[in-house]
VEXDRENLUM-587035 format. One line per field, with one value per residue (C-alpha): residue number from 1; chain; x negated, z, y. Coordinates in steps of 0.25 Angstrom, whole numbers, m for minus. Example, Ala and Ser with C-alpha at 12.3 -4.5 7.8 and 13.67 -1.06 7.14 Angstrom:
2
seq (1,2)
mol (A,A)
X (m49,m55)
Z (31,29)
Y (m18,m4)
//
This chain:
862
seq (1,2,3,4,5,6,7,8,9,10,11,12,13,14,15,16,17,18,19,20,21,22,23,24,25,26,27,28,29,30,31,32,33,34,35,36,37,38,39,40,41,42,43,44,45,46,47,48,49,50,51,52,53,54,55,56,57,58,59,60,61,62,63,64,65,66,67,68,69,70,71,72,73,74,75,76,77,78,79,80,81,82,83,84,85,86,87,88,89,90,91,92,93,94,95,96,97,98,99,100,101,102,103,104,105,106,107,108,109,110,111,112,113,114,115,116,117,118,119,120,121,122,123,124,125,126,127,128,129,130,131,132,133,134,135,136,137,138,139,140,141,142,143,144,145,146,147,148,149,150,151,152,153,154,155,156,157,158,159,160,161,162,163,164,165,166,167,168,169,170,171,172,173,174,175,176,177,178,179,180,181,182,183,184,185,186,187,188,189,190,191,192,193,194,195,196,197,198,199,200,201,202,203,204,205,206,207,208,209,210,211,212,213,214,215,216,217,218,219,220,221,222,223,224,225,226,227,228,229,230,231,232,233,234,235,236,237,238,239,240,241,242,243,244,245,246,247,248,249,250,251,252,253,254,255,256,257,258,259,260,261,262,263,264,265,266,267,268,269,270,271,272,273,274,275,276,277,278,279,280,281,282,283,284,285,286,287,288,289,290,291,292,293,294,295,296,297,298,299,300,301,302,303,304,305,306,307,308,309,310,311,312,313,314,315,316,317,318,319,320,321,322,323,324,325,326,327,328,329,330,331,332,333,334,335,336,337,338,339,340,341,342,343,344,345,346,347,348,349,350,351,352,353,354,355,356,357,358,359,360,361,362,363,364,365,366,367,368,369,370,371,372,373,374,375,376,377,378,379,380,381,382,383,384,385,386,387,388,389,390,391,392,393,394,395,396,397,398,399,400,401,402,403,404,405,406,407,408,409,410,411,412,413,414,415,416,417,418,419,420,421,422,423,424,425,426,427,428,429,430,431,432,433,434,435,436,437,438,439,440,441,442,443,444,445,446,447,448,449,450,451,452,453,454,455,456,457,458,459,460,461,462,463,464,465,466,467,468,469,470,471,472,473,474,475,476,477,478,479,480,481,482,483,484,485,486,487,488,489,490,491,492,493,494,495,496,497,498,499,500,501,502,503,504,505,506,507,508,509,510,511,512,513,514,515,516,517,518,519,520,521,522,523,524,525,526,527,528,529,530,531,532,533,534,535,536,537,538,539,540,541,542,543,544,545,546,547,548,549,550,551,552,553,554,555,556,557,558,559,560,561,562,563,564,565,566,567,568,569,570,571,572,573,574,575,576,577,578,579,580,581,582,583,584,585,586,587,588,589,590,591,592,593,594,595,596,597,598,599,600,601,602,603,604,605,606,607,608,609,610,611,612,613,614,615,616,617,618,619,620,621,622,623,624,625,626,627,628,629,630,631,632,633,634,635,636,637,638,639,640,641,642,643,644,645,646,647,648,649,650,651,652,653,654,655,656,657,658,659,660,661,662,663,664,665,666,667,668,669,670,671,672,673,674,675,676,677,678,679,680,681,682,683,684,685,686,687,688,689,690,691,692,693,694,695,696,697,698,699,700,701,702,703,704,705,706,707,708,709,710,711,712,713,714,715,716,717,718,719,720,721,722,723,724,725,726,727,728,729,730,731,732,733,734,735,736,737,738,739,740,741,742,743,744,745,746,747,748,749,750,751,752,753,754,755,756,757,758,759,760,761,762,763,764,765,766,767,768,769,770,771,772,773,774,775,776,777,778,779,780,781,782,783,784,785,786,787,788,789,790,791,792,793,794,795,796,797,798,799,800,801,802,803,804,805,806,807,808,809,810,811,812,813,814,815,816,817,818,819,820,821,822,823,824,825,826,827,828,829,830,831,832,833,834,835,836,837,838,839,840,841,842,843,844,845,846,847,848,849,850,851,852,853,854,855,856,857,858,859,860,861,862)
mol (A,A,A,A,A,A,A,A,A,A,A,A,A,A,A,A,A,A,A,A,A,A,A,A,A,A,A,A,A,A,A,A,A,A,A,A,A,A,A,A,A,A,A,A,A,A,A,A,A,A,A,A,A,A,A,A,A,A,A,A,A,A,A,A,A,A,A,A,A,A,A,A,A,A,A,A,A,A,A,A,A,A,A,A,A,A,A,A,A,A,A,A,A,A,A,A,A,A,A,A,A,A,A,A,A,A,A,A,A,A,A,A,A,A,A,A,A,A,A,A,A,A,A,A,A,A,A,A,A,A,A,A,A,A,A,A,A,A,A,A,A,A,A,A,A,A,A,A,A,A,A,A,A,A,A,A,A,A,A,A,A,A,A,A,A,A,A,A,A,A,A,A,A,A,A,A,A,A,A,A,A,A,A,A,A,A,A,A,A,A,A,A,A,A,A,A,A,A,A,A,A,A,A,A,A,A,A,A,A,A,A,A,A,A,A,A,A,A,A,A,A,A,A,A,A,A,A,A,A,A,A,A,A,A,A,A,A,A,A,A,A,A,A,A,A,A,A,A,A,A,A,A,A,A,A,A,A,A,A,A,A,A,A,A,A,A,A,A,A,A,A,A,A,A,A,A,A,A,A,A,A,A,A,A,A,A,A,A,A,A,A,A,A,A,A,A,A,A,A,A,A,A,A,A,A,A,A,A,A,A,A,A,A,A,A,A,A,A,A,A,A,A,A,A,A,A,A,A,A,A,A,A,A,A,A,A,A,A,A,A,A,A,A,A,A,A,A,A,A,A,A,A,A,A,A,A,A,A,A,A,A,A,A,A,A,A,A,A,A,A,A,A,A,A,A,A,A,A,A,A,A,A,A,A,A,A,A,A,A,A,A,A,A,A,A,A,A,A,A,A,A,A,A,A,A,A,A,A,A,A,A,A,A,A,A,A,A,A,A,A,A,A,A,A,A,A,A,A,A,A,A,A,A,A,A,A,A,A,A,A,A,A,A,A,A,A,A,A,A,A,A,A,A,A,A,A,A,A,A,A,A,A,A,A,A,A,A,A,A,A,A,A,A,A,A,A,A,A,A,A,A,A,A,A,A,A,A,A,A,A,A,A,A,A,A,A,A,A,A,A,A,A,A,A,A,A,A,A,A,A,A,A,A,A,A,A,A,A,A,A,A,A,A,A,A,A,A,A,A,A,A,A,A,A,A,A,A,A,A,A,A,A,A,A,A,A,A,A,A,A,A,A,A,A,A,A,A,A,A,A,A,A,A,A,A,A,A,A,A,A,A,A,A,A,A,A,A,A,A,A,A,A,A,A,A,A,A,A,A,A,A,A,A,A,A,A,A,A,A,A,A,A,A,A,A,A,A,A,A,A,A,A,A,A,A,A,A,A,A,A,A,A,A,A,A,A,A,A,A,A,A,A,A,A,A,A,A,A,A,A,A,A,A,A,A,A,A,A,A,A,A,A,A,A,A,A,A,A,A,A,A,A,A,A,A,A,A,A,A,A,A,A,A,A,A,A,A,A,A,A,A,A,A,A,A,A,A,A,A,A,A,A,A,A,A,A,A,A,A,A,A,A,A,A,A,A,A,A,A,A,A,A,A,A,A,A,A,A,A,A,A,A,A,A,A,A,A,A,A,A,A,A,A,A,A,A,A,A,A,A,A,A,A,A,A,A,A,A,A,A,A,A,A,A,A,A,A,A,A,A,A,A,A,A,A,A,A,A,A,A,A,A,A,A,A,A,A,A,A,A,A,A,A,A,A,A,A,A,A,A,A,A,A,A,A,A,A,A,A,A,A,A,A,A,A,A,A,A,A,A,A,A,A,A,A,A,A,A,A,A,A,A,A,A,A,A,A,A,A,A,A,A,A,A,A,A,A,A,A,A,A,A,A,A,A,A,A,A,A,A,A,A,A,A,A,A,A,A,A,A,A,A)
X (m26,m32,m40,m32,m17,m6,m5,8,10,1,m8,m9,m4,m12,m24,m21,m20,m33,m42,m37,m40,m54,m54,m52,m60,m73,m68,m67,m80,m86,m90,m78,m66,m53,m38,m25,m15,m3,11,26,24,39,40,29,35,30,19,12,16,8,m4,m5,m5,m14,m24,m23,m25,m33,m46,m56,m53,m57,m60,m46,m33,m19,m13,0,11,28,41,42,59,58,52,58,55,64,52,42,32,34,30,18,15,18,9,m3,0,2,m11,m22,m22,m24,m12,m7,5,6,19,20,32,37,29,30,33,19,17,28,25,10,18,26,15,4,14,19,5,11,7,12,19,27,32,35,52,51,44,53,66,56,54,67,73,64,61,45,46,34,40,52,45,39,54,59,52,52,67,69,59,68,81,74,75,58,51,39,41,33,39,30,19,27,36,47,59,75,72,89,92,83,87,101,98,104,93,91,85,81,68,76,89,82,75,84,94,83,81,98,97,86,92,99,88,78,85,86,72,69,78,72,57,62,65,51,43,33,24,31,24,30,30,39,48,49,55,66,72,84,92,81,86,77,63,52,41,52,57,42,37,51,48,34,37,46,36,43,33,20,10,0,m7,m7,8,11,19,24,34,26,33,43,53,56,55,66,74,73,79,91,94,100,113,112,124,117,101,104,108,97,87,90,93,80,72,79,75,63,61,67,58,44,36,32,17,22,30,19,15,23,33,38,39,45,55,58,60,72,78,80,87,97,99,112,119,126,115,118,111,102,98,97,88,80,78,73,61,58,55,48,39,36,37,25,18,18,15,1,m2,0,14,20,32,34,34,42,55,55,55,65,74,71,77,88,91,92,105,110,107,95,87,94,97,83,73,60,64,69,57,47,54,55,40,36,44,41,26,28,39,26,15,25,29,41,45,60,61,53,60,73,67,58,73,74,64,62,76,79,65,67,55,44,34,44,43,26,28,37,34,21,26,34,23,16,26,30,15,15,27,21,29,18,26,36,25,17,29,31,19,18,31,27,14,21,27,16,12,0,6,3,8,12,9,m6,m13,m29,m29,m23,m32,m45,m40,m37,m50,m57,m52,m54,m71,m71,m63,m75,m85,m83,m82,m95,m94,m102,m94,m79,m81,m84,m71,m60,m50,m37,m25,m14,m4,3,m12,m14,m2,m4,m17,m10,m2,m10,m19,m7,m5,m18,m13,1,m3,m16,m6,5,m5,m18,m19,m12,m19,m33,m22,m22,m35,m37,m26,m33,m46,m40,m34,m44,m54,m44,m34,m47,m51,m44,m46,m39,m49,m60,m50,m47,m65,m65,m54,m59,m73,m64,m58,m68,m73,m61,m68,m59,m70,m81,m89,m96,m106,m95,m87,m98,m100,m86,m84,m97,m91,m79,m86,m91,m78,m75,m81,m82,m66,m63,m56,m59,m45,m48,m61,m54,m50,m62,m70,m59,m63,m76,m83,m69,m74,m84,m96,m98,m100,m114,m118,m117,m106,m108,m107,m95,m88,m92,m89,m74,m72,m76,m65,m55,m58,m58,m44,m38,m43,m33,m23,m25,m18,m20,m33,m39,m33,m38,m51,m51,m47,m60,m68,m63,m66,m79,m84,m77,m79,m91,m101,m103,m100,m102,m87,m85,m87,m78,m68,m67,m65,m55,m48,m48,m42,m34,m28,m29,m21,m7,m10,m6,7,m1,2,2,m12,m17,m11,m22,m33,m28,m32,m46,m46,m40,m50,m61,m56,m56,m71,m74,m67,m58,m45,m35,m23,m25,m12,m6,m14,m9,5,9,12,2,m8,1,11,3,0,12,19,9,8,24,25,29,15,3,m6,m18,m15,m13,m25,m35,m25,m29,m44,m47,m39,m48,m60,m60,m57,m70,m77,m73,m75,m60,m61,m48,m43,m50,m45,m29,m30,m36,m27,m16,m22,m32,m28,m32,m45,m52,m51,m47,m57,m70,m65,m70,m58,m59,m73,m71,m60,m70,m78,m70,m64,m76,m77,m66,m65,m80,m78,m61,m67,m78,m67,m57,m55,m43,m43,m57,m58,m49,m58,m71,m66,m60,m76,m84,m73,m80,m93,m93,m86,m96,m109,m103,m102,m116,m124,m120,m120,m129,m129,m111,m111,m124,m122,m109,m112,m122,m112,m101,m114,m117,m103,m101,m116,m108,m95,m105,m109,m124,m129,m130,m132,m146,m142,m129,m139,m146,m134,m131,m144,m144,m130,m135,m147,m140,m129,m140,m147,m135,m131,m118,m116,m104,m107,m121,m114,m103,m114,m123,m107,m106,m120,m119,m105,m114,m126,m114,m109,m124,m124,m136,m133,m144,m143,m128,m132,m142,m133,m121,m130,m132,m119,m115,m127,m121,m109,m113,m119,m107,m97,m91,m87,m77,m85,m96,m88,m85,m97,m103,m92,m98,m113,m108,m102,m114,m123,m117)
Z (m6,m1,12,16,25,19,18,25,19,15,20,7,10,21,11,m2,7,14,1,m8,5,4,m11,m11,2,m4,m18,m12,m8,m7,m21,m27,m21,m25,m26,m31,m39,m38,m43,m41,m26,m23,m27,m22,m13,1,m1,m11,m1,11,4,1,15,16,8,12,26,26,35,27,14,10,0,m6,m9,m16,m24,m26,m32,m28,m32,m18,m21,m23,m8,4,20,17,6,10,1,12,23,19,16,31,36,28,35,49,47,43,29,21,12,2,m3,m18,m22,m37,m44,m57,m65,m67,m78,m84,m82,m92,m101,m101,m106,m117,m121,m122,m129,m139,m140,m140,m131,m116,m119,m130,m123,m111,m116,m117,m105,m98,m101,m102,m87,m84,m88,m84,m70,m72,m72,m82,m87,m88,m97,m107,m110,m109,m121,m129,m126,m134,m145,m149,m148,m157,m148,m146,m161,m169,m179,m195,m198,m185,m182,m168,m157,m156,m148,m146,m133,m131,m134,m126,m113,m115,m113,m104,m95,m85,m72,m71,m80,m79,m84,m95,m102,m99,m107,m117,m118,m119,m134,m137,m146,m137,m137,m133,m122,m119,m120,m110,m99,m99,m100,m86,m81,m82,m76,m76,m84,m94,m105,m120,m120,m107,m112,m123,m115,m110,m125,m126,m140,m145,m138,m142,m149,m140,m147,m155,m139,m135,m147,m144,m131,m131,m143,m133,m121,m112,m111,m114,m117,m106,m113,m123,m122,m109,m109,m98,m96,m97,m83,m74,m74,m88,m86,m74,m87,m97,m83,m80,m95,m88,m81,m65,m68,m76,m69,m61,m74,m84,m74,m73,m86,m90,m82,m85,m100,m94,m90,m99,m110,m102,m101,m86,m88,m88,m73,m66,m61,m64,m75,m63,m56,m68,m69,m55,m54,m64,m61,m47,m50,m54,m43,m38,m52,m49,m53,m54,m45,m56,m58,m43,m41,m53,m48,m34,m40,m49,m35,m27,m41,m40,m24,m25,m36,m29,m16,m26,m28,m13,m17,m6,m5,m17,m15,m4,m13,m22,m13,m6,m17,m20,m7,m9,m23,m17,m14,0,0,m9,2,m3,m18,m19,m8,m16,m21,m7,3,m8,m7,8,10,0,5,21,16,11,21,31,21,19,35,30,44,42,30,36,48,40,28,39,44,32,29,42,41,28,25,22,28,37,26,19,34,37,29,36,49,44,42,55,64,58,59,74,78,70,75,91,93,94,104,95,83,89,95,78,76,87,83,69,70,78,66,59,69,77,90,99,115,118,134,130,142,145,148,138,129,135,132,116,116,121,110,99,103,104,89,84,92,83,71,73,71,58,52,54,40,33,40,27,22,28,20,27,25,38,43,35,38,52,52,46,58,69,64,63,78,83,82,89,100,103,106,117,122,122,125,113,104,109,103,91,87,92,84,73,73,75,62,55,60,60,46,40,36,33,30,44,50,50,59,67,70,75,83,90,91,98,107,113,118,127,142,143,133,131,122,114,106,101,98,90,81,80,77,64,61,56,49,40,35,31,20,20,18,11,24,21,22,37,39,48,58,58,60,72,80,77,79,88,99,94,88,99,108,103,93,97,98,90,78,78,74,61,59,63,55,43,49,50,35,30,39,33,18,20,27,39,48,61,61,58,71,76,72,72,87,91,82,91,103,100,94,108,119,113,106,110,94,92,96,88,75,83,83,69,65,73,70,58,56,68,56,46,56,55,41,38,49,59,70,80,75,78,92,95,88,93,105,103,98,108,116,108,106,121,123,113,120,107,115,106,109,96,100,97,85,78,83,90,104,114,122,133,127,118,131,137,124,123,136,136,123,124,119,112,121,114,111,127,129,121,128,141,138,130,142,153,143,145,157,161,152,158,172,176,182,191,177,172,182,181,166,169,179,169,159,167,166,150,152,154,144,126,115,118,108,112,120,128,132,134,145,150,153,159,168,174,174,182,193,198,199,206,214,220,222,228,242,238,227,226,222,209,204,207,198,187,188,190,181,168,172,171,157,154,158,151,137,140,140,123,121,129,120,120,135,143,147,152,160,166,168,175,183,189,192,198,208,211,215,224,233,236,238,224,220,213,205,200,196,187,181,176,170,164,157,152,145,140,134,128,123,117,112,119,121,127,138,140,142,152,160,164,169,177,182,185,194,202,204,208,217,224,223,214,207,197,192,192,182,175,172,169,158,152,152,144,133,131,129,121,110,111,108,118,121,130,141,141,145,155,159,159,170,178,175,178,192,196,191,202)
Y (m79,m65,m66,m52,m52,m47,m32,m29,m15,m4,9,15,30,35,27,36,48,49,45,55,63,57,59,74,76,72,78,91,99,115,112,107,110,103,108,100,106,101,106,103,99,100,88,81,70,66,60,68,81,71,70,84,87,77,82,98,94,83,88,81,86,102,112,107,113,111,119,115,119,120,126,132,133,121,118,123,119,106,101,94,102,113,103,100,116,116,106,112,125,121,111,125,121,134,135,145,147,156,158,157,164,168,176,191,199,204,189,185,197,189,177,183,191,179,170,180,186,200,211,213,227,220,207,214,215,202,196,204,199,184,186,189,177,168,174,174,158,154,141,149,160,150,143,155,160,147,148,162,157,145,154,163,175,175,171,172,186,181,197,203,190,192,188,194,192,197,203,205,192,186,198,191,177,169,162,151,156,140,137,122,126,136,123,113,123,122,107,104,112,100,87,79,67,75,81,65,65,77,69,54,63,74,59,54,64,76,67,57,47,47,31,30,42,33,22,29,29,23,19,30,41,51,52,51,59,69,70,72,84,93,93,97,107,114,114,104,93,91,82,75,67,55,52,58,71,79,92,106,109,102,112,107,93,97,102,92,82,91,89,76,77,77,68,58,60,46,40,46,43,26,21,29,19,9,12,14,1,m8,0,m4,m18,m23,m16,m4,m5,2,15,28,23,11,24,32,20,19,33,34,23,25,39,31,22,27,22,11,1,m16,m24,m27,m15,m11,m23,m20,m4,m9,m17,m6,2,m10,m8,5,5,m5,3,16,8,5,20,23,30,27,36,34,20,22,28,16,5,15,14,0,m5,3,m2,m16,m23,m26,m42,m40,m47,m59,m57,m49,m54,m51,m37,m33,m41,m33,m19,m18,m21,m12,m2,m4,m6,10,15,14,19,31,32,32,24,26,20,8,7,4,m5,m14,m21,m25,m36,m39,m43,m51,m55,m69,m75,m69,m67,m57,m50,m47,m35,m29,m33,m28,m15,m13,m15,m7,5,0,2,16,20,17,7,m3,m13,m16,m19,m29,m35,m36,m41,m52,m57,m58,m64,m74,m79,m79,m88,m78,m78,m66,m67,m53,m56,m57,m54,m53,m69,m72,m63,m67,m82,m79,m71,m83,m92,m80,m81,m98,m96,m85,m92,m105,m98,m90,m76,m76,m85,m78,m71,m84,m90,m92,m81,m81,m87,m90,m78,m80,m79,m66,m60,m64,m54,m43,m41,m46,m33,m25,m30,m25,m11,m13,m21,m11,m3,m11,m26,m24,m39,m43,m33,m42,m55,m50,m49,m62,m69,m61,m67,m83,m80,m76,m86,m97,m94,m87,m71,m58,m46,m42,m55,m40,m35,m45,m48,m35,m34,m47,m37,m26,m36,m42,m29,m30,m30,m44,m50,m40,m48,m38,m46,m54,m40,m33,m47,m50,m33,m34,m46,m38,m28,m38,m45,m32,m36,m49,m50,m38,m32,m17,m16,m17,m11,0,m9,m16,m3,m1,m10,m14,1,6,m7,m14,m8,1,m11,m13,0,15,22,32,24,19,35,35,21,23,35,26,16,28,31,16,18,31,26,13,21,13,24,15,12,28,31,22,23,38,36,26,38,49,41,37,53,57,47,39,43,59,62,78,81,94,82,71,82,86,71,68,81,78,65,68,79,68,57,69,72,57,57,48,56,45,43,58,59,47,57,69,65,62,76,86,76,81,93,96,91,101,113,115,122,114,106,95,91,104,107,93,91,102,96,99,91,89,85,75,68,66,63,52,46,44,38,23,15,23,15,20,34,36,28,38,50,45,45,57,66,57,60,73,73,65,74,87,81,80,67,68,72,57,51,53,50,36,32,37,26,19,5,6,13,m3,m15,m16,m15,m7,6,17,22,12,12,27,25,14,25,36,26,22,38,39,28,31,47,44,33,44,55,47,38,31,21,21,7,7,19,10,m1,9,14,0,m6,3,2,m12,m11,m1,m9,m22,m12,m7,m21,m22,m6,2,14,14,15,14,29,27,14,23,35,26,20,35,38,24,27,41,38,27,39,43,33,29,44,41,29,39,50,40,34,48,50,37,41,51,48,37,43,53,43,36,48,51,65,64,54,60,73,67,59,73,79,68,67,82,79,70,79,89,79,79,92,93,106,105,91,93,107,100,89,99,105,93,88,102,100,87,92,104,92,84,96,95,111,109,101,110,121,113,109,124,128,115,120,135,131,122,135,144)
//
């Protein structure tokens, strides 16, 4: 039994797109630019067009271009290709259109001259007629010259030893203006068995194999070798490899296909597919050959098929769907699986149960991955209603939870998850509170203590199917419970650890250990030593448990909430980007978003990294999220991007750039949106941070009050750290400025200061300078008697931030010190600190803050 839990569903669509973008990005360079040529784009499916758009717009790909050809008479404004071209144009990618029409009369004359080996002047009368008859369509010109030769109007004279022609006869010849019709008429003059060969070959595609064509023979209808020779001699087909042939032009294939009467096409396709199936061994039933059979037989589904024939074709569509899924062809897979479902009889849940459940399971996987959510919502009801056992419903439930979470319906997702878990024997109360959580956490700590942390990875592998399924659903419940109910989120973590310790380890156990380490950073527990130890254990578990598919989740919680308990915060930024890349490579878009949010927070709020670099990285990946149609995720990232652009001093509304709505409209929409807990919290935190950095503490206080209850507690993500710090600054400021509610605001400030003090014990590098600044603001509030203590603490904060390379916080501490000295009319000290703040912000790249500091310096200098 595998030690990996059952994987209900896949994420390969985004994975394939990401890996292809990475491949092109790695190959293309200024020394070796890459151009991809694609013909007949008018026939490209939506998945292909999406991939083209991704390659063209991916900000990490340079020195790369696509040369695409299509027939503009087959592409109007409703065609998907038109939408792609508009999207590329609107996103600023260079796009040039070149209209290639029919060739001019002079070019036709050159072709005729070269073909007949005669001077151009001598060929001009003939080429003029040929141009008028064919409209200058190059394929038509060539086919028309061959027709003239075959009919005797253009012949080689042995007497004059040159080509001669009957110009009057050619002028009077009636010719269709359509090259397809003209070629079809030519083929109609061929023997009937040869025509059957052309019809069969046309149904096999633009390329076909001689041996496969032979399997379409019924009762020795035609000789394949003779047909192929006639086709090559006539210029209709050409050999492209050993036993492989292709049409000389797609219009030639269309002409051959037109030999089949429209009323007979469905029947012709179906019976051709049946003959291929009949004449093939089971070992041949894979890849393109399988698709060829199914595509042809599917064209006959409107015929009056009996029950056995429909069941057989439904099985073939299931097989083709699974084959397409294995090569990440999810849109094609969805088409096959939907066709298979359509072929099922009304009582298939009774008489063809296995086939039915397999079709729906595969279809749900494909619909979700391909983003066909309307089909998903219809299909998911069937197995949940008709499946005869709970195990057969698990795949449907798993996809349903993911769909509800991605749709912003986290409460429904969590309710579904908890219901499934109860059936699997894992009880989690939806009414958990702080007291029950503490009891649960203590019991988990006791279990781990008895097993010894260092020995946890020596536990046996998990083998019970129900327990492995429960681990999968608990892992799925992590995201939706985090969005809806913090205590339920914590209980989910505890249950994952208990299952791992009591029933054996699986790949998700690595995630469980990292989650539990993150849980230990909460104020209600605050065991930072064990938290760090569990986090390191989770990293080792990636290798020990072969949990490489879980790397992105482990990195998310270790480097997002645990590592900075001990390690420098700056070290987390590159690791979060590494986790982001791992998540994208696996198509795990939920983890992609979370990693990018945490990176943006660390880069801007935490580590004082050069702002322009952070802004560039966040912008690139925000574009990528939008290209992958992850609009909700992109919104979360844009909040950080807007904050970075304002700090840099760019006058840009990124919401307008990316979403075509203003910042204020965006803010109102998100604040009025039910749910979206994380997004609202990020939005308030970013706005509050900007206000504090600009010295607008009144605005910061209003932002705090609008969401103040959320500013303390929870897992110690970078957002939590920032909110605690900002809340303390706001609390002491308001307490100093107001005469009412002083105790309330002092409580806010002191609580933040105490929290920062406990964090500093384990990592002075990350928190000492912020603790000093909170203490300085506290003594500033206390008044004149504590003036000297406040002054000393400001100096300590500036020195500690400089020592630990937090340029942003060094600038903020100097700015706060300047305000303090200005309050006591120490103009020189205030000016010195404002100039220090300006230098820090210049070094950080926050030109927007530099300009505001310059105004304050100018005011003091007057």
